[in-house]
C-alpha positions in Angstrom: 13.4 -37.5 -2.2 10.5 -35.2 -1.7 9.3 -34.0 1.7 5.9 -32.3 2.4 4.3 -31.1 5.5 1.2 -33.0 6.7 -0.6 -29.6 7.0 0.0 -28.8 3.3 -3.2 -28.6 1.3 -2.9 -28.0 -2.5 -4.8 -25.0 -3.7 -7.8 -25.8 -5.9 -8.3 -23.7 -9.1 -11.7 -22.0 -9.2 -13.4 -22.3 -12.6 -15.0 -19.1 -13.8 -17.2 -18.7 -16.8 -15.7 -16.9 -19.8 -18.4 -14.4 -20.7 -17.2 -14.2 -24.3 -18.5 -17.7 -24.9 -22.1 -16.6 -24.3 -21.8 -14.0 -27.2 -20.4 -16.6 -29.6 -23.2 -17.9 -31.9 -21.7 -21.5 -32.5 -21.3 -21.8 -28.7 -24.9 -20.7 -28.1 -26.2 -23.3 -30.6 -24.2 -26.1 -28.9 -25.6 -25.1 -25.5 -29.2 -25.1 -26.7 -28.7 -28.5 -28.3 -27.1 -29.9 -25.2 -29.9 -28.6 -23.0 -32.6 -30.1 -25.2 -30.9 -33.5 -25.2 -30.3 -33.4 -21.5 -33.9 -32.7 -20.4 -35.3 -35.0 -23.0 -33.2 -37.9 -21.8 -33.4 -37.3 -18.1 -36.8 -35.9 -17.4 -38.3 -39.1 -16.0 -40.3 -40.1 -13.0 -37.4 -41.7 -11.3 -35.4 -38.4 -11.1 -36.7 -35.7 -8.9 -37.0 -32.1 -10.2 -34.4 -30.8 -7.8 -31.8 -33.4 -8.9 -32.6 -32.8 -12.5 -32.1 -29.0 -12.1 -28.9 -29.2 -10.1 -27.3 -31.8 -12.5 -27.9 -29.8 -15.6 -25.5 -27.1 -14.2 -22.7 -29.6 -14.2 -23.5 -30.7 -17.7 -23.4 -27.2 -19.0 -20.2 -26.5 -17.1 -18.5 -29.5 -18.6 -19.5 -28.4 -22.1 -18.3 -24.9 -21.5 -14.9 -26.1 -20.2 -14.5 -28.3 -23.3 -15.4 -25.5 -25.7 -13.1 -23.1 -23.9 -10.2 -25.5 -24.0 -10.8 -26.1 -27.7 -10.9 -22.4 -28.5 -7.7 -21.8 -26.4 -5.8 -24.5 -28.3 -7.1 -23.2 -31.7 -6.1 -19.6 -30.8 -2.6 -20.7 -29.8 -2.2 -22.6 -33.0 -3.3 -19.6 -35.0 -0.9 -17.3 -33.2 2.0 -19.7 -33.8 1.2 -20.0 -37.5 0.8 -16.2 -37.9 4.1 -15.6 -36.1 5.9 -18.0 -38.5 4.3 -16.4 -41.6 5.2 -12.9 -40.4 8.8 -13.9 -39.8 9.0 -15.4 -43.3 7.4 -12.5 -45.0 9.6 -10.0 -43.2 12.7 -11.8 -44.5 11.2 -11.9 -48.0 10.2 -8.3 -48.0 13.7 -7.2 -46.9 15.1 -8.9 -50.0 12.5 -8.0 -52.7 10.9 -4.8 -51.4 7.6 -5.6 -53.1 4.4 -3.8 -52.3 2.4 -7.0 -52.3 4.5 -8.6 -49.6 4.2 -5.5 -47.5 0.4 -5.4 -47.7 0.2 -9.1 -46.8 2.6 -8.5 -43.9 0.3 -5.7 -42.6 -2.7 -8.0 -42.8 -1.0 -10.8 -40.9 0.2 -8.4 -38.2 -3.3 -7.1 -37.8 -4.7 -10.6 -37.4 -2.0 -11.4 -34.8 -2.8 -8.2 -32.9 -6.5 -9.1 -32.8 -5.8 -12.5 -31.4 -3.5 -11.1 -28.7 -6.1 -8.5 -27.7 -8.8 -11.1 -27.6 -6.6 -13.2 -25.3 -6.1 -10.4 -22.8 -9.6 -9.0 -23.0 -10.9 -11.3 -20.2 -8.0 -10.4 -17.9 -8.8 -6.8 -18.4 -12.4 -7.4 -17.6 -11.6 -9.3 -14.5 -9.3 -6.5 -13.3 -12.0 -3.9 -13.8 -14.5 -6.0 -11.9 -12.0 -6.5 -9.1 -11.4 -2.8 -8.8 -15.1 -2.0 -9.0 -16.0 -4.5 -6.2 -13.1 -3.7 -3.8 -12.4 0.0 -4.5 -14.3 1.4 -1.5 -13.8 -1.5 0.9 -11.1 -2.1 3.5 -8.7 -4.8 2.2 -5.4 -5.4 0.5 -6.2 -3.1 -2.4 -7.0 -0.1 -0.2 -3.9 -0.8 2.0 -1.6 -0.8 -1.1 -3.1 2.5 -2.3 -2.7 4.2 1.1 0.8 2.9 1.4 1.8 4.4 -1.9 0.2 7.7 -0.9 2.0 7.7 2.4 5.3 7.1 0.7 4.8 9.9 -1.8 3.7 12.3 0.9 6.9 11.9 3.0 9.2 14.8 2.5 12.2 13.7 4.6 12.2 16.9 6.8 11.9 16.9 10.5 8.8 18.6 12.0 9.8 20.9 14.9 6.6 22.0 16.5 7.1 21.8 20.2 3.7 23.3 21.0 1.9 20.4 19.2 4.3 17.4 19.4 5.7 17.7 22.9 3.1 19.5 25.2 3.9 17.4 28.3 7.7 17.9 28.0 7.3 21.6 27.4 5.1 21.9 30.5 7.7 20.1 32.5 10.5 22.4 31.4 8.3 25.4 32.0 7.7 24.4 35.6 11.3 23.5 36.2 12.6 26.9 35.0 9.9 28.8 36.9 11.1 27.1 40.0 14.7 28.0 39.5 14.3 31.4 37.9 10.9 32.7 39.1 10.8 36.1 37.3 14.0 36.8 35.4 14.3 34.1 32.7 11.3 33.0 30.7 10.7 29.3 30.2 13.0 27.5 27.8 11.6 26.2 24.5 13.5 23.6 22.6 13.1 20.7 20.2 13.5 17.2 21.6 14.5 15.8 18.3 17.6 18.2 18.1 19.7 18.3 21.2 22.1 20.8 19.6 19.3 23.2 18.9 18.2 22.9 22.5 21.4 24.5 23.8 21.4 27.3 21.2 17.8 28.2 21.8 18.1 28.3 25.6 21.2 30.5 25.2 19.3 32.9 23.0 16.5 33.1 25.5 18.8 33.6 28.5 20.8 36.4 26.7 17.5 38.0 25.7 16.4 38.3 29.3 19.7 39.5 30.6 22.0 41.7 28.6 25.3 40.1 29.3 27.1 37.6 31.5 27.5 40.1 34.3 23.8 40.5 34.6 23.3 36.7 34.7 25.9 36.4 37.5 24.3 39.3 39.5 20.9 37.7 39.2 22.1 34.4 40.4 23.8 36.0 43.4 20.6 37.9 44.3 18.6 34.6 44.0 21.0 32.8 46.2 21.4 35.6 48.8 18.2 35.0 50.8 19.1 31.3 51.1 22.6 32.1 52.4 21.2 34.7 54.9 18.7 32.2 56.3 21.4 29.7 57.1 23.5 30.5 60.3 27.2 30.4 60.2 28.5 27.6 62.5 31.6 29.5 63.6 29.7 32.7 64.5 27.0 30.8 66.4 29.5 28.9 68.5 31.5 32.1 69.3 28.4 33.9 70.4 27.4 31.2 72.7 30.8 31.0 74.5 31.2 34.8 75.1 30.4 36.1 78.6 27.1 37.9 79.1 
């Protein structure tokens, strides 16, 4: 049982011309012969010039597809035969150690290498053309290149630059400390990415402004003294109001 989505559309293979066929002399002769026969047989009054011109493209395309398929089968057949001959000669050369077998073996290997290189030549050309067309354009190729550069540029270390990375948070902490300690303690600087470092750095700043813990306590008492003096004592105010004049 096979299930398929109604939205599925099979992909169509796009035929592309193999440029190597145009440099092949037998193929050129077949193309010229086919063109002459086509225009001789179809150049009549019943067929318009536009139809005649558009149809000849399909004829040439079919001929090129047929020639390409034949060459592909022939090359595959030659590669299979060469591989079998090379395997046989390798076994024979291991037993006899003759120079003639070795020279024949080198010739067959060279022929097989040429066939493999010819087979992959078109793929290399298409890859070069793809990179030439899409190298300076935004697309998947550029995205992959930038992704690789971004991965290689990552060091794995944390960047602790509070003046650049956290300007708003630093301004908030500066205003907060200026409100609590107007003149004694400078504003605290810390790293939001490291809570432990925040405590250590604030402690260093505080101890740098005040020499020891006694100075810190004295400073806090002096800061809080005006507030305490401004607030009347409930017991004292009530006693004063009840005393006779």
